[in-house]
The first five atom37 places (N, CA, C, CB, O) and aatype in JSON, in Angstrom:
{
  "aatype": [20, 20, 20, 20, 20, 20, 20, 20, 20, 20, 20, 20, 20, 20, 20, 20, 20, 20, 20, 20, 20, 20, 20, 20, 20, 20, 20, 20, 20, 20, 20, 20, 20, 20, 20, 20, 20, 20, 20, 20, 20, 20, 20, 20, 20, 20, 20, 20, 20, 20, 20, 20, 20, 20, 20, 20, 20, 20, 20, 20, 20, 20, 20, 20, 20, 20, 20, 20, 20, 20, 20, 20, 20, 20, 20, 20, 20, 20, 20, 20, 20, 20, 20, 20],
  "atom_mask": [
    [1, 1, 1, 1, 1],
    [1, 1, 1, 1, 1],
    [1, 1, 1, 1, 1],
    [1, 1, 1, 1, 1],
    [1, 1, 1, 1, 1],
    [1, 1, 1, 1, 1],
    [1, 1, 1, 1, 1],
    [1, 1, 1, 1, 1],
    [1, 1, 1, 1, 1],
    [1, 1, 1, 1, 1],
    [1, 1, 1, 1, 1],
    [1, 1, 1, 1, 1],
    [1, 1, 1, 1, 1],
    [1, 1, 1, 1, 1],
    [1, 1, 1, 1, 1],
    [1, 1, 1, 1, 1],
    [1, 1, 1, 1, 1],
    [1, 1, 1, 1, 1],
    [1, 1, 1, 1, 1],
    [1, 1, 1, 1, 1],
    [1, 1, 1, 1, 1],
    [1, 1, 1, 1, 1],
    [1, 1, 1, 1, 1],
    [1, 1, 1, 1, 1],
    [1, 1, 1, 1, 1],
    [1, 1, 1, 1, 1],
    [1, 1, 1, 1, 1],
    [1, 1, 1, 1, 1],
    [1, 1, 1, 1, 1],
    [1, 1, 1, 1, 1],
    [1, 1, 1, 1, 1],
    [1, 1, 1, 1, 1],
    [1, 1, 1, 1, 1],
    [1, 1, 1, 1, 1],
    [1, 1, 1, 1, 1],
    [1, 1, 1, 1, 1],
    [1, 1, 1, 1, 1],
    [1, 1, 1, 1, 1],
    [1, 1, 1, 1, 1],
    [1, 1, 1, 1, 1],
    [1, 1, 1, 1, 1],
    [1, 1, 1, 1, 1],
    [1, 1, 1, 1, 1],
    [1, 1, 1, 1, 1],
    [1, 1, 1, 1, 1],
    [1, 1, 1, 1, 1],
    [1, 1, 1, 1, 1],
    [1, 1, 1, 1, 1],
    [1, 1, 1, 1, 1],
    [1, 1, 1, 1, 1],
    [1, 1, 1, 1, 1],
    [1, 1, 1, 1, 1],
    [1, 1, 1, 1, 1],
    [1, 1, 1, 1, 1],
    [1, 1, 1, 1, 1],
    [1, 1, 1, 1, 1],
    [1, 1, 1, 1, 1],
    [1, 1, 1, 1, 1],
    [1, 1, 1, 1, 1],
    [1, 1, 1, 1, 1],
    [1, 1, 1, 1, 1],
    [1, 1, 1, 1, 1],
    [1, 1, 1, 1, 1],
    [1, 1, 1, 1, 1],
    [1, 1, 1, 1, 1],
    [1, 1, 1, 1, 1],
    [1, 1, 1, 1, 1],
    [1, 1, 1, 1, 1],
    [1, 1, 1, 1, 1],
    [1, 1, 1, 1, 1],
    [1, 1, 1, 1, 1],
    [1, 1, 1, 1, 1],
    [1, 1, 1, 1, 1],
    [1, 1, 1, 1, 1],
    [1, 1, 1, 1, 1],
    [1, 1, 1, 1, 1],
    [1, 1, 1, 1, 1],
    [1, 1, 1, 1, 1],
    [1, 1, 1, 1, 1],
    [1, 1, 1, 1, 1],
    [1, 1, 1, 1, 1],
    [1, 1, 1, 1, 1],
    [1, 1, 1, 1, 1],
    [1, 1, 1, 1, 1]
  ],
  "atom_positions": [
    [[8.44, -64.51, 108.99], [9.11, -64.16, 107.77], [10.36, -63.34, 108.1], [8.17, -63.38, 106.84], [10.32, -62.46, 108.97]],
    [[11.43, -63.62, 107.41], [12.7, -62.96, 107.66], [12.8, -61.67, 106.83], [13.88, -63.9, 107.34], [12.39, -61.64, 105.67]],
    [[13.34, -60.63, 107.44], [13.49, -59.35, 106.75], [14.59, -59.45, 105.69], [13.82, -58.21, 107.76], [15.55, -60.2, 105.87]],
    [[14.45, -58.71, 104.58], [15.5, -58.75, 103.56], [16.78, -58.09, 104.07], [15.02, -58.06, 102.26], [16.74, -57.17, 104.88]],
    [[17.91, -58.56, 103.58], [19.19, -58.0, 103.99], [19.41, -56.61, 103.4], [20.32, -58.93, 103.59], [20.08, -55.77, 104.0]],
    [[18.84, -56.37, 102.22], [18.98, -55.07, 101.56], [17.6, -54.56, 101.18], [19.89, -55.17, 100.31], [16.74, -55.32, 100.74]],
    [[17.4, -53.28, 101.37], [16.14, -52.69, 100.97], [16.13, -52.33, 99.49], [15.84, -51.47, 101.8], [15.07, -52.23, 98.87]],
    [[17.33, -52.12, 98.93], [17.45, -51.75, 97.52], [18.33, -52.76, 96.8], [18.02, -50.31, 97.37], [19.19, -53.39, 97.42]],
    [[18.12, -52.92, 95.52], [19.02, -53.8, 94.78], [20.41, -53.18, 94.7], [18.48, -54.08, 93.36], [20.52, -51.96, 94.83]],
    [[21.45, -53.96, 94.5], [22.8, -53.39, 94.39], [22.9, -52.43, 93.21], [23.85, -54.52, 94.25], [22.25, -52.62, 92.19]],
    [[23.72, -51.4, 93.37], [23.88, -50.4, 92.32], [24.74, -50.94, 91.19], [24.49, -49.12, 92.89], [25.65, -51.75, 91.4]],
    [[24.44, -50.5, 89.99], [25.22, -50.91, 88.83], [26.55, -50.15, 88.82], [24.44, -50.67, 87.5], [26.72, -49.19, 89.57]],
    [[27.48, -50.59, 87.97], [28.77, -49.91, 87.86], [28.58, -48.48, 87.38], [29.7, -50.67, 86.91], [29.31, -47.58, 87.8]],
    [[27.62, -48.26, 86.5], [27.37, -46.91, 86.0], [26.86, -46.0, 87.12], [26.35, -46.95, 84.85], [27.27, -44.84, 87.22]],
    [[25.97, -46.52, 87.96], [25.46, -45.73, 89.07], [26.57, -45.41, 90.06], [24.32, -46.48, 89.78], [26.65, -44.28, 90.56]],
    [[27.43, -46.38, 90.36], [28.54, -46.14, 91.27], [29.51, -45.11, 90.7], [29.28, -47.45, 91.57], [30.02, -44.25, 91.43]],
    [[29.77, -45.18, 89.41], [30.66, -44.2, 88.77], [30.05, -42.81, 88.85], [30.92, -44.58, 87.29], [30.77, -41.84, 89.09]],
    [[28.75, -42.7, 88.66], [28.07, -41.41, 88.74], [28.15, -40.85, 90.16], [26.59, -41.55, 88.3], [28.37, -39.65, 90.34]],
    [[27.97, -41.69, 91.16], [28.07, -41.25, 92.56], [29.48, -40.79, 92.88], [27.65, -42.39, 93.51], [29.66, -39.78, 93.55]],
    [[30.5, -41.53, 92.4], [31.89, -41.11, 92.61], [32.18, -39.77, 91.94], [32.86, -42.18, 92.09], [32.92, -38.95, 92.48]],
    [[31.61, -39.54, 90.77], [31.78, -38.27, 90.07], [31.16, -37.12, 90.87], [31.16, -38.35, 88.66], [31.76, -36.06, 90.99]],
    [[29.97, -37.34, 91.41], [29.32, -36.33, 92.25], [30.15, -36.06, 93.49], [27.89, -36.79, 92.65], [30.33, -34.9, 93.88]],
    [[30.66, -37.12, 94.11], [31.48, -36.98, 95.31], [32.75, -36.18, 95.01], [31.85, -38.36, 95.88], [33.12, -35.3, 95.78]],
    [[33.41, -36.47, 93.89], [34.63, -35.75, 93.52], [34.31, -34.28, 93.25], [35.28, -36.4, 92.27], [35.05, -33.4, 93.71]],
    [[33.23, -34.0, 92.52], [32.85, -32.61, 92.25], [32.61, -31.85, 93.55], [31.6, -32.56, 91.37], [33.03, -30.7, 93.69]],
    [[31.94, -32.49, 94.5], [31.69, -31.85, 95.79], [33.0, -31.54, 96.5], [30.8, -32.74, 96.67], [33.19, -30.43, 96.99]],
    [[33.91, -32.52, 96.55], [35.18, -32.32, 97.25], [36.0, -31.22, 96.59], [35.98, -33.63, 97.27], [36.64, -30.43, 97.29]],
    [[36.0, -31.16, 95.26], [36.75, -30.1, 94.57], [36.16, -28.74, 94.91], [36.73, -30.33, 93.05], [36.91, -27.8, 95.17]],
    [[34.84, -28.62, 94.91], [34.21, -27.33, 95.24], [34.46, -26.95, 96.7], [32.71, -27.38, 94.97], [34.72, -25.78, 97.0]],
    [[34.37, -27.92, 97.59], [34.47, -27.63, 99.02], [35.91, -27.43, 99.49], [33.82, -28.74, 99.82], [36.18, -26.56, 100.32]],
    [[36.84, -28.24, 98.97], [38.19, -28.27, 99.53], [39.29, -27.94, 98.53], [38.46, -29.61, 100.12], [40.44, -27.75, 98.93]],
    [[38.98, -27.87, 97.25], [39.99, -27.63, 96.24], [40.51, -28.93, 95.66], [41.14, -26.82, 96.82], [40.31, -30.01, 96.22]],
    [[41.19, -28.81, 94.53], [41.65, -29.99, 93.79], [42.65, -30.82, 94.59], [42.27, -29.57, 92.48], [42.6, -32.05, 94.56]],
    [[43.56, -30.14, 95.29], [44.61, -30.87, 96.01], [44.03, -31.73, 97.13], [45.63, -29.89, 96.59], [44.36, -32.91, 97.24]],
    [[43.17, -31.16, 97.96], [42.6, -31.94, 99.05], [41.59, -32.96, 98.55], [41.95, -31.03, 100.08], [41.39, -34.0, 99.19]],
    [[40.94, -32.7, 97.43], [40.07, -33.72, 96.84], [40.9, -34.93, 96.45], [39.31, -33.16, 95.61], [40.49, -36.08, 96.66]],
    [[42.07, -34.68, 95.88], [42.97, -35.78, 95.52], [43.41, -36.54, 96.77], [44.2, -35.26, 94.74], [43.43, -37.77, 96.79]],
    [[43.76, -35.8, 97.81], [44.19, -36.42, 99.06], [43.06, -37.26, 99.65], [44.66, -35.35, 100.07], [43.28, -38.4, 100.06]],
    [[41.86, -36.71, 99.71], [40.74, -37.4, 100.34], [40.26, -38.61, 99.56], [39.6, -36.44, 100.52], [39.83, -39.59, 100.16]],
    [[40.33, -38.55, 98.23], [39.7, -39.59, 97.43], [40.66, -40.56, 96.76], [38.85, -38.97, 96.4], [40.29, -41.7, 96.49]],
    [[41.89, -40.13, 96.49], [42.79, -40.96, 95.71], [43.87, -41.65, 96.52], [43.43, -40.14, 94.66], [44.48, -42.61, 96.05]],
    [[44.11, -41.19, 97.72], [45.2, -41.75, 98.53], [44.68, -42.78, 99.53], [45.95, -40.64, 99.27], [43.54, -42.71, 99.98]],
    [[45.56, -43.72, 99.85], [45.24, -44.66, 100.93], [45.38, -43.91, 102.26], [46.16, -45.93, 100.89], [45.92, -42.8, 102.29]],
    [[44.91, -44.51, 103.32], [44.98, -43.84, 104.63], [46.43, -43.6, 105.04], [44.25, -44.69, 105.7], [46.73, -42.57, 105.64]],
    [[47.33, -44.54, 104.73], [48.74, -44.35, 105.06], [49.34, -43.19, 104.27], [49.53, -45.64, 104.78], [50.08, -42.38, 104.83]],
    [[49.01, -43.11, 102.98], [49.5, -42.0, 102.17], [48.97, -40.67, 102.67], [49.1, -42.2, 100.71], [49.69, -39.67, 102.68]],
    [[47.71, -40.64, 103.1], [47.11, -39.42, 103.66], [47.85, -38.97, 104.9], [45.64, -39.64, 103.98], [48.14, -37.79, 105.06]],
    [[48.14, -39.92, 105.78], [48.84, -39.58, 107.03], [50.23, -39.02, 106.73], [48.95, -40.81, 107.94], [50.64, -38.04, 107.33]],
    [[50.95, -39.66, 105.79], [52.28, -39.15, 105.42], [52.17, -37.75, 104.81], [52.96, -40.12, 104.43], [52.98, -36.88, 105.12]],
    [[51.19, -37.54, 103.96], [50.99, -36.24, 103.32], [50.68, -35.16, 104.36], [49.86, -36.31, 102.29], [51.25, -34.07, 104.32]],
    [[49.79, -35.47, 105.3], [49.43, -34.49, 106.33], [50.61, -34.21, 107.26], [48.24, -34.99, 107.15], [50.8, -33.07, 107.69]],
    [[51.42, -35.23, 107.56], [52.62, -35.01, 108.36], [53.59, -34.08, 107.62], [53.32, -36.34, 108.69], [54.17, -33.18, 108.21]],
    [[53.74, -34.32, 106.3], [54.6, -33.46, 105.49], [54.07, -32.03, 105.49], [54.7, -34.0, 104.05], [54.84, -31.08, 105.6]],
    [[52.75, -31.87, 105.35], [52.14, -30.54, 105.31], [52.36, -29.8, 106.64], [50.63, -30.65, 104.99], [52.66, -28.61, 106.65]],
    [[52.2, -30.51, 107.75], [52.42, -29.89, 109.06], [53.88, -29.47, 109.24], [52.0, -30.85, 110.18], [54.17, -28.39, 109.75]],
    [[54.8, -30.34, 108.82], [56.22, -30.03, 108.94], [56.59, -28.82, 108.08], [57.07, -31.24, 108.53], [57.35, -27.96, 108.52]],
    [[56.06, -28.75, 106.89], [56.3, -27.61, 106.01], [55.76, -26.32, 106.64], [55.66, -27.85, 104.63], [56.4, -25.27, 106.56]],
    [[54.59, -26.4, 107.26], [54.02, -25.23, 107.94], [54.92, -24.79, 109.09], [52.6, -25.55, 108.46], [55.15, -23.6, 109.28]],
    [[55.43, -25.74, 109.86], [56.34, -25.39, 110.97], [57.6, -24.72, 110.45], [56.72, -26.66, 111.79], [58.06, -23.73, 111.01]],
    [[58.16, -25.26, 109.35], [59.38, -24.68, 108.77], [59.16, -23.26, 108.28], [59.89, -25.55, 107.63], [60.09, -22.45, 108.27]],
    [[57.94, -22.95, 107.88], [57.63, -21.62, 107.35], [57.02, -20.7, 108.39], [56.71, -21.75, 106.17], [56.51, -19.63, 108.05]],
    [[57.05, -21.1, 109.64], [56.64, -20.22, 110.73], [55.16, -20.05, 110.94], [57.22, -18.91, 110.5], [54.73, -19.06, 111.52]],
    [[54.36, -21.0, 110.48], [52.92, -20.91, 110.72], [52.67, -21.15, 112.2], [52.13, -21.94, 109.83], [53.13, -22.16, 112.74]],
    [[51.94, -20.26, 112.88], [51.72, -20.44, 114.32], [50.91, -21.69, 114.6], [51.01, -19.22, 114.91], [49.93, -21.98, 113.91]],
    [[51.32, -22.43, 115.6], [50.69, -23.69, 115.91], [49.53, -23.54, 116.88], [51.71, -24.65, 116.47], [48.62, -24.36, 116.89]],
    [[49.56, -22.5, 117.69], [48.59, -22.4, 118.78], [47.17, -22.07, 118.32], [49.04, -21.36, 119.76], [46.23, -22.33, 119.07]],
    [[46.99, -21.52, 117.14], [45.64, -21.16, 116.7], [44.93, -22.37, 116.12], [45.68, -20.02, 115.67], [45.45, -23.02, 115.22]],
    [[43.76, -22.67, 116.65], [42.97, -23.77, 116.14], [42.07, -23.32, 114.99], [42.14, -24.38, 117.25], [41.99, -22.14, 114.68]],
    [[41.42, -24.26, 114.38], [40.57, -23.97, 113.24], [39.38, -23.1, 113.62], [40.08, -25.25, 112.61], [38.91, -22.3, 112.81]],
    [[38.88, -23.25, 114.83], [37.69, -22.52, 115.24], [38.01, -21.21, 115.96], [36.83, -23.39, 116.12], [37.1, -20.48, 116.32]],
    [[39.28, -20.92, 116.17], [39.67, -19.67, 116.82], [39.61, -18.48, 115.88], [41.06, -19.8, 117.38], [39.66, -17.34, 116.34]],
    [[39.5, -18.71, 114.58], [39.5, -17.62, 113.61], [38.35, -16.66, 113.87], [39.42, -18.18, 112.2], [38.54, -15.44, 113.77]],
    [[37.17, -17.17, 114.18], [36.03, -16.3, 114.45], [36.3, -15.4, 115.65], [34.78, -17.13, 114.7], [35.93, -14.22, 115.64]],
    [[36.94, -15.93, 116.67], [37.27, -15.15, 117.85], [38.24, -14.03, 117.49], [37.86, -16.04, 118.95], [38.08, -12.9, 117.94]],
    [[39.26, -14.33, 116.68], [40.23, -13.32, 116.27], [39.57, -12.25, 115.41], [41.39, -13.97, 115.52], [39.91, -11.07, 115.53]],
    [[38.65, -12.64, 114.56], [37.97, -11.66, 113.72], [37.11, -10.73, 114.57], [37.11, -12.36, 112.67], [37.04, -9.53, 114.31]],
    [[36.44, -11.29, 115.57], [35.6, -10.46, 116.44], [36.45, -9.47, 117.23], [34.79, -11.34, 117.4], [36.02, -8.34, 117.46]],
    [[37.65, -9.87, 117.66], [38.51, -8.98, 118.43], [39.06, -7.86, 117.57], [39.65, -9.76, 119.06], [39.26, -6.75, 118.06]],
    [[39.32, -8.12, 116.29], [39.91, -7.13, 115.4], [38.92, -6.06, 114.96], [40.49, -7.81, 114.19], [39.29, -4.9, 114.8]],
    [[37.67, -6.43, 114.77], [36.67, -5.5, 114.25], [35.67, -5.12, 115.33], [35.94, -6.1, 113.04], [35.01, -5.99, 115.9]],
    [[35.56, -3.83, 115.62], [34.51, -3.44, 116.57], [33.14, -3.58, 115.91], [34.73, -1.98, 117.07], [32.98, -3.34, 114.71]],
    [[32.17, -3.96, 116.69], [30.82, -4.11, 116.17], [30.17, -2.75, 116.0], [29.97, -5.01, 117.09], [30.24, -1.9, 116.89]],
    [[29.54, -2.57, 114.88], [28.82, -1.31, 114.6], [27.34, -1.59, 114.79], [29.12, -0.77, 113.14], [26.79, -2.54, 114.23]],
    [[26.72, -0.74, 115.59], [25.28, -0.94, 115.82], [24.49, 0.15, 115.17], [24.97, -0.98, 117.31], [23.26, 0.15, 115.26]]
  ]
}
């Protein structure tokens, strides 16, 4: 006997709309309205152009490039002495 291709029946349009609404709400809470729009409403090419524009704007305004996203914890630890 051959296994079924899908374990669940296909979702209805209403179910898909509800899932998209949940996804959008999550993105807005996690990243804000602007990045939710970027993540969900733009094509991949539009996203790349937007991110390039954002990086260029940051460079023009003197945002330091050398600090990575995960270096913030290290900088916070260096600034504050630990109290025991």
